[in-house]
N, C-alpha and C positions, 0 to 999 in steps of 0.2 A: 531391383530385388527378382527379374528372373539374370540376370546378369550375376549377382554372386550367389544364388544357387550353381548355377552353370559352374561359377569360382570355384566351390564348394567341392564339386562333384568330381572336379580334376585331380591327376597322382599331387602327392606331396613336389613332387619333383618341379612336375609345372606351374603347382603353385611359387614353387621359389623364383625358376624361372620367368616368370613373372611380375614377380616383386622386383626381380634385378632388371628385371626390360623397365618398368614406372622408372628405377631409380636411374638406370643408363641416360634415360632420356630425357630427364630434369636437369642432368649433369652437362648434357651434351646443349639443351637451350641457353644454359643458364651460360655456360661458356661460350658459343656463340653470339647472345648480346650483348655481353659482357668484355669480352677478350678485341684487340685485334685479330686482322683477319690473321694477320701471319702468323698468331701464336695458335690458334686456333689450324692453321697447320703445321706448327710443329708437332701439335699433340696427335695429329694426325699422322702422321709421319714418324710415331715412333716407334722403334724395333721392339720385336719380342721377346724375354728375355727367359724364353721357359723354351724346352723342347716343342718340336714343332709335330704337333697332328697330322696325321694321317690315313688314308684308304678309305673306307669305310667308314671307321667314327669322323672321320672330317666329313663327308659327308653330310651322315646325319647331325653332328653337331651345327653346321652351319646350318641347313632346314629348320633345327629346332631354333635357330636365332633368329632365323626370319619371320617365320610362324611368329614367333613371340614379340619381335618389332609390329607386324602386320598388325596384329590381335588389339594391340595395346596401343598402336596410336590413334587408331580408330574409335577408340574410345576416352581415351583422355579428356581433362578439363580445358584444355589449350592446345595448343594449336602443336603437331610437331610436320615439320616438311620435310620432304628429301633433305636437308642438308644437315636437321637433328636425325632425321631416325637412322642416316648412315653413317652419320658420328658413332652415335647409340651403336649399330650394331658391329663398326671397327671394333671399339670399345671392348666391346661384350665377346666378340674373337679371340681379341691379345688375348684377352682372361684366359682363353683357351687354348692357347696354343696355333689358332691359327692366323696367317698371315693374310690380307688384303688390301687392295686399294682403292684408294675414295677418289671418282674423280668430280671433276670437276669444270660444266661448262654452259658453251651459253646459245642460243638462238636468236635470230630475229623474227621476230612480227611482225608481217604488213601490217596490222590494226591498232598492236598492242605496243609494239618498239621488241626493246631487249629485254629477253627472261635468260635467269639461270636455274640451272639444273646440278644436282648432285647424287651420284648414283657410286655405288659398293660391291665392289667383284671382287670375289676370290676365283683367281687363275681367271681360267675361261668361265666359270660360274656367278652368275647374275644372281646377286644379295639384297643388295634392294636396291629401286629406283631404273633398273635395267631395263621396263619394259620401253621408256622411251628417249630413252638414252642415243636413240643413230639419229634422234633429229637434233644434236648441240653438238657444236666444234667443240675440243677439250680442248681449255687451257692452263691446265694444270689435274698433277695428280698428285696424291699422300700417299706414301713416300712415293717422291720422284722416278718417274721409269723413264727419263732420259734428261742428260744433261741439259740441252736446250730447256727444258720447261721450268720457269722459277716456280717453287713453294710458296713466293712471296710475293704470289698475287697480285696485288687489290683491285676490287671490280665493284668500289662501291654506289654505283646508277644502276647496279644489276638489281633486275625482282626475281628473288628465289622461287617457286614456284614448288 
């Protein structure tokens, strides 16, 4: 009940943003669950078809999307892991004319084996998941950042954290 009260105290712009975030996280979760990895990669690599947002407006929108993803992902009745959060944030930023890069990485853990992590960056700014990104070797980027990186990388045995 307290969450509902907090929600109604927010501005209408924040409420709309949080509703968009719920929808984006649901779409990202469904896409990841039902589509082959290469199609999710193609979705994440789609170009922006609108004017690019620059300057302070860009910084502001990236911060708002980050806030909304972190706020909602912690309160959803389903699990929204790094992959779902990063893909949803990328979709939301794309709608705002902000290009970003989705990174897919892996790391070896002595106790539990190989782990994957997905994070999103806007230029040099970590949007989602960048706090632990330095622990992971980059396997792919969406859209691809170098010719040698394949956007069709498939890793069915990786556990996404």
